[in-house]
Backbone as CSV, one residue per row, in Angstrom:
resi,resn,N_x,N_y,N_z,CA_x,CA_y,CA_z,C_x,C_y,C_z
1,MET,-270.980,32.516,114.937,-270.636,31.631,114.314,-269.456,30.505,114.270
2,MET,-269.110,31.319,113.384,-267.989,30.349,112.479,-266.274,31.290,113.539
3,PRO,-266.525,32.582,113.315,-265.368,32.818,114.439,-265.040,32.836,115.354
4,THR,-266.123,32.105,116.255,-266.307,31.359,117.578,-265.203,29.848,116.965
5,LEU,-266.284,29.060,116.015,-265.656,27.352,115.943,-264.417,27.476,115.528
6,PHE,-263.882,28.949,114.650,-261.883,28.494,113.790,-261.416,29.214,115.089
7,ARG,-261.502,29.925,116.268,-260.676,29.804,117.622,-260.817,28.725,118.269
8,PHE,-262.442,28.133,118.413,-262.162,27.117,118.944,-260.888,25.939,118.764
9,PHE,-261.168,26.127,117.070,-260.062,25.100,116.014,-258.844,25.581,116.837
10,LEU,-258.372,26.703,116.602,-257.079,27.042,116.537,-256.613,26.859,118.128
11,TRP,-257.123,26.776,118.989,-256.957,26.386,120.434,-257.075,24.943,120.510
12,VAL,-257.302,24.373,119.480,-257.399,22.477,119.350,-256.058,22.453,119.154
13,ILE,-255.663,23.492,118.392,-254.428,22.649,117.298,-253.189,22.932,118.224
14,ARG,-253.584,24.508,118.884,-252.278,25.288,119.532,-252.338,23.425,120.948
15,ALA,-253.092,23.229,121.904,-253.263,22.153,122.019,-252.297,20.692,122.149
16,LEU,-252.574,20.340,120.676,-252.736,19.288,120.291,-250.550,19.430,120.837
17,LEU,-250.601,20.777,119.455,-249.194,21.138,118.883,-247.754,21.059,120.649
18,PHE,-248.872,22.102,121.613,-247.637,21.860,122.898,-248.016,20.690,123.588
19,PHE,-248.472,18.808,123.224,-248.625,18.546,123.977,-248.209,17.038,123.419
20,ALA,-247.616,17.831,122.023,-246.710,16.798,121.331,-245.116,17.341,121.211
21,LEU,-245.059,18.445,121.584,-243.815,18.745,122.108,-243.032,18.609,123.386
22,LEU,-244.106,18.782,124.490,-244.177,18.547,125.399,-243.652,17.151,125.814
23,GLY,-244.236,16.020,124.968,-243.878,14.312,124.671,-242.341,14.092,123.873
24,LEU,-242.120,15.065,122.984,-240.497,15.013,122.507,-239.588,15.658,123.227
25,ALA,-240.055,16.433,124.914,-239.177,16.493,125.503,-238.890,15.943,126.685
26,ILE,-240.525,15.356,126.817,-240.427,14.295,127.695,-239.400,12.691,127.772
27,LYS,-239.223,12.345,126.216,-238.791,11.389,125.762,-237.516,11.552,125.390
28,ASN,-237.003,13.382,125.157,-235.531,13.392,124.971,-234.553,14.129,126.279
29,SER,-234.994,13.741,127.085,-234.627,14.664,128.515,-233.488,14.064,128.237
30,GLY,-232.471,12.702,127.690,-231.052,12.537,127.981,-230.741,13.853,128.000
31,THR,-228.828,13.488,128.438,-228.068,14.868,128.386,-227.006,14.906,127.188
32,MET,-226.662,16.216,127.406,-225.569,16.291,125.650,-224.761,17.024,126.582
33,LEU,-223.667,17.181,125.359,-222.247,17.870,125.974,-222.198,18.334,124.405
34,LEU,-222.162,19.706,124.755,-221.704,20.569,124.025,-220.280,21.121,124.899
35,ARG,-219.493,20.817,123.549,-217.941,21.446,123.154,-217.594,22.722,123.012
36,PHE,-217.212,23.999,123.644,-216.877,24.943,123.175,-215.463,25.144,122.902
37,PHE,-215.190,25.937,122.611,-213.275,26.641,121.937,-212.856,26.360,123.379
38,PHE,-211.374,26.379,123.362,-210.636,26.965,124.800,-210.629,25.615,125.967
39,GLY,-211.239,24.231,125.305,-211.474,23.183,126.601,-212.648,23.347,126.711
40,GLN,-213.445,24.053,127.327,-214.671,24.146,127.732,-215.950,23.193,127.457
41,GLU,-216.686,22.905,128.448,-217.871,21.821,127.816,-218.695,22.276,128.952
42,TRP,-219.941,22.133,128.251,-220.947,22.186,128.906,-222.059,20.907,129.228
43,THR,-222.780,20.453,130.216,-223.747,19.503,129.725,-225.341,20.123,130.533
44,ALA,-225.818,19.517,129.104,-227.338,19.943,129.434,-228.163,19.183,129.240
45,PRO,-229.653,19.081,129.150,-231.284,18.323,128.642,-231.064,18.752,127.274
46,ILE,-231.095,17.664,126.522,-231.497,18.078,124.937,-232.314,18.608,124.968
47,SER,-233.225,18.353,125.534,-234.696,19.319,125.737,-234.548,20.946,125.508
48,LEU,-233.951,21.182,127.008,-233.365,22.951,126.661,-232.527,22.950,125.984
49,VAL,-231.849,22.137,125.429,-231.008,22.942,124.200,-231.469,23.056,122.647
50,ILE,-232.777,22.075,122.837,-233.344,22.390,121.037,-234.088,24.003,121.798
51,LEU,-234.785,24.020,123.228,-235.556,25.546,123.106,-234.734,26.619,123.123
52,THR,-233.305,26.270,123.630,-232.670,27.208,123.455,-232.425,27.963,122.114
53,VAL,-232.729,26.901,121.560,-231.594,27.316,119.889,-233.148,27.748,119.071
54,PHE,-234.124,26.953,119.142,-235.403,27.366,118.553,-235.602,29.013,119.418
55,THR,-235.647,29.704,120.636,-235.211,30.602,121.255,-234.677,31.808,119.847
56,LEU,-233.867,31.648,120.026,-232.506,31.867,119.179,-233.140,32.195,118.355
57,GLY,-233.642,31.570,117.486,-233.983,31.440,116.227,-235.166,32.331,116.050
58,VAL,-236.052,32.402,116.511,-237.301,32.735,116.767,-236.775,34.216,116.638
59,ALA,-235.905,34.872,117.919,-235.445,36.141,118.246,-234.773,36.940,117.294
60,VAL,-233.806,35.722,116.132,-233.635,36.329,115.206,-234.501,36.599,113.932
61,GLY,-235.378,35.909,113.361,-236.612,36.040,112.619,-237.074,37.538,112.954
62,LEU,-237.371,37.652,113.944,-237.624,38.303,114.453,-236.975,39.682,114.411
63,THR,-236.140,40.031,114.781,-235.459,41.127,114.553,-234.947,41.036,113.270
64,ALA,-234.991,40.419,112.552,-235.137,40.972,110.429,-236.234,41.399,110.332
65,ALA,-237.183,40.839,110.834,-238.430,41.020,110.142,-238.472,42.548,110.319
66,ILE,-238.625,43.067,111.628,-238.757,44.271,112.182,-238.020,45.191,111.849
67,SER,-236.523,45.057,111.433,-235.881,45.603,110.777,-236.300,46.058,109.691
68,PHE,-236.449,44.724,108.889,-237.360,45.074,107.421,-238.748,46.051,107.722
69,SER,-239.283,45.763,108.539,-240.258,46.296,108.185,-240.145,48.133,108.569
70,ARG,-239.388,48.196,109.268,-239.168,49.391,109.770,-238.385,50.228,108.484
71,ARG,-237.529,49.678,107.811,-237.001,50.282,106.642,-237.954,50.344,105.395
72,ARG,-239.108,49.324,105.566,-240.068,49.722,104.396,-240.898,50.836,104.709
73,LYS,-241.660,50.935,106.286,-241.795,52.063,106.547,-241.215,53.813,106.362
74,ALA,-239.702,53.503,106.701,-238.897,54.689,106.283,-238.954,55.072,104.942
75,LYS,-238.537,54.231,104.278,-238.802,53.891,102.621,-239.915,54.944,102.203
76,ASP,-241.182,53.952,102.189,-242.310,54.530,101.931,-242.780,56.029,101.869
77,ASN,-242.451,56.286,103.275,-242.328,58.265,103.807,-241.982,59.322,103.248
78,ALA,-240.711,58.955,102.400,-239.822,59.929,102.216,-240.519,59.798,100.865
């Protein structure tokens, strides 16, 4: 009984988080100008920039965690 209730509660939290972030993306749909080196510019919606930076952060974090985990396993097996 309890695990089913806990799963339902987790899905409710996930749905609320999704709709909160979706609302944030809709409210911030204006464009943003990113200026790079050598006079290059890129115009993109703010929500796309935030999503891209978040995705890059998750990728870097997972890479670091996997690297740490592999080193620890190798150290424990040696």
